[in-house]
C-alpha positions as CSV (number, residue, x, y, z in Angstrom):
1,M,52.1,12.0,-13.0
2,S,49.6,9.2,-13.0
3,V,46.0,10.9,-11.7
4,A,44.1,8.2,-9.6
5,C,42.0,5.9,-11.1
6,V,41.3,2.8,-12.6
7,I,40.0,3.3,-16.4
8,D,38.1,0.4,-18.5
9,V,39.0,-0.6,-21.5
10,A,35.8,-0.6,-24.3
11,G,36.7,-4.4,-26.5
12,P,39.5,-6.8,-27.0
13,V,41.8,-4.7,-28.7
14,L,43.2,-0.9,-27.6
15,T,41.5,1.7,-30.2
16,V,44.2,4.7,-31.8
17,Q,41.4,7.1,-30.0
18,E,41.7,5.0,-26.3
19,R,45.7,5.1,-26.8
20,R,45.8,8.4,-26.9
21,L,43.5,8.9,-24.4
22,F,45.7,7.2,-22.4
23,A,49.2,8.9,-23.1
24,A,47.7,11.8,-22.7
25,R,45.6,11.2,-19.1
26,D,48.2,8.7,-17.6
27,P,45.4,6.6,-15.6
28,W,47.2,4.8,-12.6
29,A,45.7,1.4,-13.9
30,F,43.0,-0.6,-16.1
31,I,40.3,-3.5,-15.7
32,L,39.5,-5.8,-18.0
33,F,36.0,-7.2,-18.5
34,G,34.7,-10.1,-20.3
35,R,34.4,-7.8,-23.5
36,S,37.8,-7.6,-23.5
37,C,38.7,-11.1,-23.0
38,E,38.7,-13.4,-25.8
39,T,42.1,-15.7,-26.2
40,P,45.3,-15.6,-24.1
41,A,47.4,-14.6,-26.9
42,Q,44.7,-11.1,-27.3
43,I,44.9,-10.6,-23.4
44,R,48.8,-10.5,-23.4
45,A,48.7,-7.9,-26.5
46,L,46.3,-6.0,-24.5
47,C,47.8,-5.7,-21.3
48,E,51.3,-5.2,-23.8
49,D,49.6,-2.1,-25.8
50,L,47.6,-0.6,-22.5
51,R,51.4,-0.6,-20.6
52,D,52.8,0.9,-23.9
53,S,50.2,3.7,-24.1
54,V,51.2,5.3,-20.5
55,G,54.4,4.2,-20.9
56,R,55.3,2.4,-17.9
57,A,54.6,-1.5,-15.6
58,C,51.1,0.1,-14.4
59,L,48.0,-2.6,-12.6
60,I,46.3,-4.2,-14.8
61,F,42.8,-5.1,-13.0
62,I,40.0,-7.7,-13.2
63,D,37.3,-9.5,-11.7
64,Q,37.9,-13.5,-11.3
65,E,36.5,-14.9,-8.5
66,G,35.2,-18.0,-9.6
67,G,31.7,-19.0,-10.2
68,R,29.3,-16.6,-11.9
69,V,32.0,-14.0,-11.6
70,Q,34.8,-15.0,-14.2
71,R,35.9,-12.9,-16.9
72,L,38.5,-15.7,-18.6
73,A,35.8,-18.3,-19.0
74,P,35.0,-21.0,-20.9
75,P,35.1,-23.0,-22.6
76,V,39.5,-21.2,-22.9
77,W,39.8,-21.3,-19.7
78,P,38.7,-23.4,-17.6
79,R,35.6,-22.7,-14.3
80,L,36.5,-23.2,-10.5
81,P,34.0,-23.2,-8.3
82,A,32.3,-20.3,-6.6
83,L,33.8,-19.3,-3.5
84,S,30.7,-20.8,-1.0
85,F,32.1,-24.3,-1.8
86,Y,34.7,-23.3,0.6
87,G,32.8,-22.3,3.1
88,R,30.6,-25.6,3.1
89,L,33.7,-27.6,2.8
90,W,34.9,-25.8,6.2
91,Q,32.3,-27.1,7.8
92,D,33.4,-30.3,6.9
93,N,37.3,-29.7,7.3
94,P,38.8,-26.6,8.2
95,A,42.4,-27.8,7.1
96,N,41.5,-28.6,3.4
97,A,39.6,-25.9,3.0
98,L,42.2,-23.3,3.4
99,E,44.1,-25.4,1.2
100,A,41.5,-25.9,-1.2
101,C,40.7,-22.0,-1.4
102,N,44.6,-21.5,-1.5
103,L,45.0,-23.4,-4.6
104,H,41.9,-22.3,-6.2
105,H,43.6,-18.6,-5.8
106,Q,46.7,-19.7,-6.8
107,I,45.0,-21.4,-9.9
108,M,43.6,-18.0,-10.6
109,G,46.8,-16.5,-10.2
110,H,48.8,-18.5,-12.7
111,M,45.7,-17.8,-15.5
112,L,46.1,-14.0,-14.7
113,T,49.9,-13.8,-14.9
114,D,49.6,-16.4,-18.1
115,V,47.9,-13.4,-19.8
116,G,49.7,-10.0,-18.6
117,I,47.4,-9.1,-15.4
118,D,48.6,-8.5,-11.6
119,A,45.7,-7.1,-9.9
120,N,42.6,-9.0,-9.4
121,C,39.5,-7.6,-7.6
122,A,39.1,-10.9,-4.9
123,P,38.8,-12.4,-2.6
124,C,35.3,-11.2,-1.8
125,L,34.9,-11.2,1.9
126,D,31.1,-9.9,2.5
127,L,29.2,-12.5,4.5
128,R,26.6,-14.8,3.1
129,L,23.8,-13.6,5.1
130,E,19.9,-14.8,4.6
131,G,17.6,-12.6,3.1
132,A,20.2,-10.1,1.6
133,S,20.3,-9.5,-2.1
134,S,21.5,-12.2,-4.7
135,A,24.1,-9.7,-6.1
136,I,26.7,-11.7,-3.2
137,G,24.4,-14.7,-2.8
138,D,27.3,-17.8,-3.8
139,R,30.3,-15.4,-4.5
140,A,30.3,-15.1,-0.2
141,L,32.4,-17.8,1.5
142,S,29.8,-18.1,4.7
143,A,27.7,-16.6,7.2
144,D,30.7,-17.2,10.0
145,P,33.0,-14.6,10.1
146,V,35.9,-16.0,11.2
147,C,35.5,-18.7,8.9
148,V,35.7,-16.0,6.0
149,A,38.4,-14.0,7.7
150,E,41.0,-17.2,7.3
151,L,40.1,-18.6,4.1
152,G,39.9,-15.0,3.0
153,R,43.8,-15.1,3.9
154,A,44.5,-18.5,2.2
155,G,42.6,-17.3,-0.8
156,L,45.0,-13.6,-0.9
157,A,48.0,-16.0,0.0
158,G,47.4,-17.5,-3.3
159,L,47.0,-14.5,-5.6
160,Q,50.5,-13.4,-3.8
161,A,52.1,-16.3,-4.4
162,S,51.3,-16.5,-7.9
163,G,52.2,-12.7,-8.5
164,V,49.0,-11.5,-8.4
165,A,48.2,-8.5,-6.3
166,G,44.4,-8.8,-4.4
167,V,41.8,-6.4,-3.5
168,L,39.4,-7.0,-0.5
169,K,35.8,-6.3,-1.5
170,H,34.0,-5.1,-0.5
171,M,34.6,-3.0,2.6
172,P,33.3,-2.6,5.3
173,G,31.0,-5.6,4.6
174,Q,27.9,-5.4,1.9
175,G,26.6,-8.8,2.8
176,R,23.8,-7.4,4.6
177,A,22.1,-5.5,1.6
178,A,18.7,-6.6,0.7
179,L,19.6,-4.3,-2.9
180,D,21.4,-4.6,-5.5
181,S,24.2,-2.3,-5.6
182,H,24.3,-2.1,-9.7
183,E,20.8,-1.2,-9.5
184,A,19.9,0.5,-6.6
185,L,21.4,2.5,-3.8
186,P,21.3,-0.3,-0.6
187,R,20.6,0.9,2.6
188,I,22.1,-1.2,5.8
189,A,20.1,-0.6,9.3
190,A,22.1,-2.9,11.6
191,S,24.4,-1.2,14.6
192,K,28.0,-1.0,14.9
193,E,28.3,-3.7,17.1
194,V,26.5,-6.3,14.4
195,L,29.0,-4.0,11.6
196,E,31.7,-5.1,13.4
197,Q,31.1,-8.7,12.9
198,D,30.8,-7.9,9.0
199,L,34.2,-5.9,9.7
200,L,35.6,-8.5,11.1
201,P,37.3,-10.4,7.9
202,F,38.7,-7.4,6.8
203,R,40.1,-6.7,10.0
204,T,41.9,-10.0,9.8
205,N,43.3,-9.3,5.7
206,Q,44.3,-5.7,6.9
207,S,47.8,-6.6,5.4
208,A,46.3,-6.7,2.2
209,P,47.4,-4.3,-0.3
210,M,44.2,-2.9,-1.6
211,G,40.1,-2.2,-0.6
212,M,37.0,-1.8,-2.7
213,I,34.9,-0.2,-1.0
214,G,31.0,-0.4,-2.0
215,H,28.0,2.2,-2.7
216,V,26.1,1.3,0.9
217,V,25.0,3.1,3.3
218,F,25.4,2.1,6.3
219,E,23.1,4.3,8.6
220,A,24.8,3.5,12.0
221,L,28.1,5.1,10.4
222,D,27.0,7.5,8.2
223,P,22.8,8.1,7.8
224,V,23.3,10.2,4.3
225,A,26.3,9.1,2.2
226,P,26.9,5.8,1.0
227,A,30.6,3.8,2.2
228,S,32.0,5.2,-1.1
229,Q,31.7,9.0,0.1
230,S,31.7,8.7,3.6
231,A,34.2,10.3,5.3
232,P,33.2,8.6,8.3
233,V,33.2,5.5,7.1
234,V,36.4,5.5,5.1
235,K,38.6,7.9,7.6
236,H,36.9,6.6,10.8
237,W,35.9,2.7,10.8
238,I,38.3,1.4,8.0
239,R,41.8,4.1,8.8
240,E,41.2,4.4,12.6
241,A,38.5,1.6,14.1
242,M,40.2,-1.1,11.4
243,G,43.5,0.6,10.9
244,F,43.9,-0.4,7.3
245,D,46.7,1.3,5.5
246,G,46.5,0.0,2.6
247,L,45.1,1.2,-0.7
248,L,41.1,2.0,-1.0
249,M,39.6,2.0,-4.3
250,T,35.8,2.5,-4.9
251,D,33.4,0.0,-6.4
252,D,32.0,0.8,-10.0
253,L,30.9,4.4,-10.3
254,T,28.8,3.6,-12.7
255,M,26.8,2.1,-10.8
256,K,22.6,2.6,-10.8
257,A,23.6,3.2,-6.7
258,L,25.1,6.2,-7.6
259,D,22.8,8.9,-9.4
260,Q,24.8,12.0,-9.9
261,P,27.2,13.5,-12.2
262,D,30.2,12.7,-13.4
263,A,31.5,15.4,-11.2
264,V,30.0,15.0,-8.1
265,K,30.9,11.6,-7.9
266,A,34.6,12.2,-8.3
267,T,34.5,15.1,-5.8
268,R,33.0,13.2,-2.7
269,V,34.6,10.0,-3.1
270,F,38.0,12.3,-2.7
271,E,36.6,13.9,-0.3
272,A,35.7,11.5,1.8
273,G,39.3,10.0,2.0
274,I,39.3,7.1,-1.2
275,D,42.6,7.2,-3.3
276,I,41.6,5.7,-6.3
277,A,38.4,5.9,-8.4
278,M,37.0,3.4,-10.7
279,R,34.9,3.8,-13.5
280,C,34.2,0.7,-15.6
281,H,31.6,1.8,-18.1
282,G,31.0,4.6,-20.8
283,T,32.1,6.5,-24.0
284,L,35.6,7.8,-24.8
285,E,34.4,11.1,-24.2
286,E,33.2,10.4,-20.7
287,R,36.2,8.5,-19.8
288,D,38.2,11.4,-21.0
289,A,36.1,13.9,-19.1
290,F,36.3,11.7,-15.6
291,L,39.7,11.3,-15.6
292,Q,39.8,14.9,-16.1
293,M,37.7,15.5,-13.1
294,C,40.2,12.9,-11.2
295,P,43.6,14.2,-9.4
296,A,47.2,13.3,-10.0
297,L,48.4,10.7,-6.9
298,S,50.6,12.6,-4.4
299,G,51.0,12.4,-0.6
300,P,49.9,9.3,1.4
301,S,47.5,7.9,-1.7
302,L,51.0,7.6,-3.9
303,T,52.7,6.0,-1.3
304,R,50.5,3.2,-1.0
305,A,49.4,2.9,-4.8
306,M,53.4,1.9,-4.5
307,R,53.3,-0.2,-2.3
308,A,50.1,-2.4,-4.3
309,E,52.6,-2.1,-7.4
310,A,55.3,-4.0,-5.4
311,Y,53.3,-6.4,-3.6
312,A,52.9,-9.4,-5.9
313,P,56.2,-9.8,-7.5
314,K,56.6,-12.5,-9.9
315,P,57.7,-15.6,-8.2
316,A,61.3,-16.6,-8.6
317,V,60.4,-20.3,-9.3
318,T,56.9,-20.4,-10.7
319,L,54.7,-23.4,-9.6
320,D,53.9,-26.1,-12.0
321,P,49.7,-25.2,-12.8
322,D,49.3,-29.1,-13.7
323,Q,50.5,-30.1,-9.9
324,L,48.4,-27.7,-8.3
325,W,45.1,-29.1,-10.3
326,A,46.2,-32.2,-9.3
327,R,46.5,-31.6,-5.5
328,F,43.1,-29.2,-5.8
329,T,41.2,-32.0,-7.6
330,E,42.8,-34.4,-4.7
331,L,41.0,-32.4,-2.4
332,T,37.5,-31.1,-3.7
333,G,36.9,-34.1,-6.5
334,W,36.9,-30.4,-8.8
335,E,38.0,-31.5,-11.9
336,R,39.8,-29.1,-14.8
337,A,37.8,-30.1,-17.3
338,M,34.3,-29.2,-15.3
339,T,34.3,-26.3,-17.5
340,L,30.3,-25.8,-17.8
341,S,29.4,-27.2,-14.6
342,I,28.3,-23.6,-13.8
343,S,27.0,-21.8,-15.9
344,P,27.0,-17.4,-16.2
345,D,24.0,-16.2,-14.1
346,P,21.7,-15.0,-17.2
347,T,20.4,-12.1,-15.3
348,R,23.7,-10.7,-15.0
349,K,24.7,-7.4,-17.7
350,A,27.3,-5.9,-18.8
351,W,29.3,-5.8,-15.7
352,A,29.4,-9.9,-15.2
């Protein structure tokens, strides 16, 4: 039975050692980063090898948002705008913004399914707030919770229409974080009433198949543990108060926000009520050890995992990407050839 983990791949080709590891440990799913994405043919072969290694049609995840978070990147793939683009468009024309955001995610979905990827850690539903860390920044749609909720719904539907399962992130909303959780543990001191505003986009989209929980301390909910290790946040705030019954996974457990041994991380994550742990960086030996720390999927977590796998089947009728791009350009002025108009943030490290 699969273990409750999404695990990374070291490079563009599955090594013999990785194949043996994955066959022996059977992780539930995999995630690809830029280091594993070179050409369409190469990614297709890698995805086929990954599924072959575990003997089933497992989900393969990626972070593909647009802007500076785009693993399928120029010059091989066209670049799409950062999500803040649609928040600005919403201010002038909400209807056009909704359609454009939907098309953005449909176009990304076609890029992903073309190479064998069927799950995307998107859309990002954090609020874009002044004084917060730039780790979210223009990845967020807007400071307006209603705008984020509605555009998020359009984005999620666009992914599903193209056969890709989306992941809402970062629950329960880390747009107020003043620190980057890649580098340190943020603390948010806002009241529960204020945090309800941050939760609104997620509550509106609670029918999504999956959600990702960040490594942020919400002092009003749990003054000690980060959300990814907090039963009050997971079981009471997200499951009960929000009513979310989709699959819950952690953000990358190798982020510096969590200064703990892997054994402690794994124990606390699953005790908090998380369904799936995600580990995205490390040696073969570290991945092997971590996979052995993760429990087998069972009970409600297994049910949620199965629902997530079935959420976005391949569409019976595939829309023409050229037509999608033509309408997208008509709405936004963004041309497919604008591959280098937004450069990746040079300060981002391996996780980007």
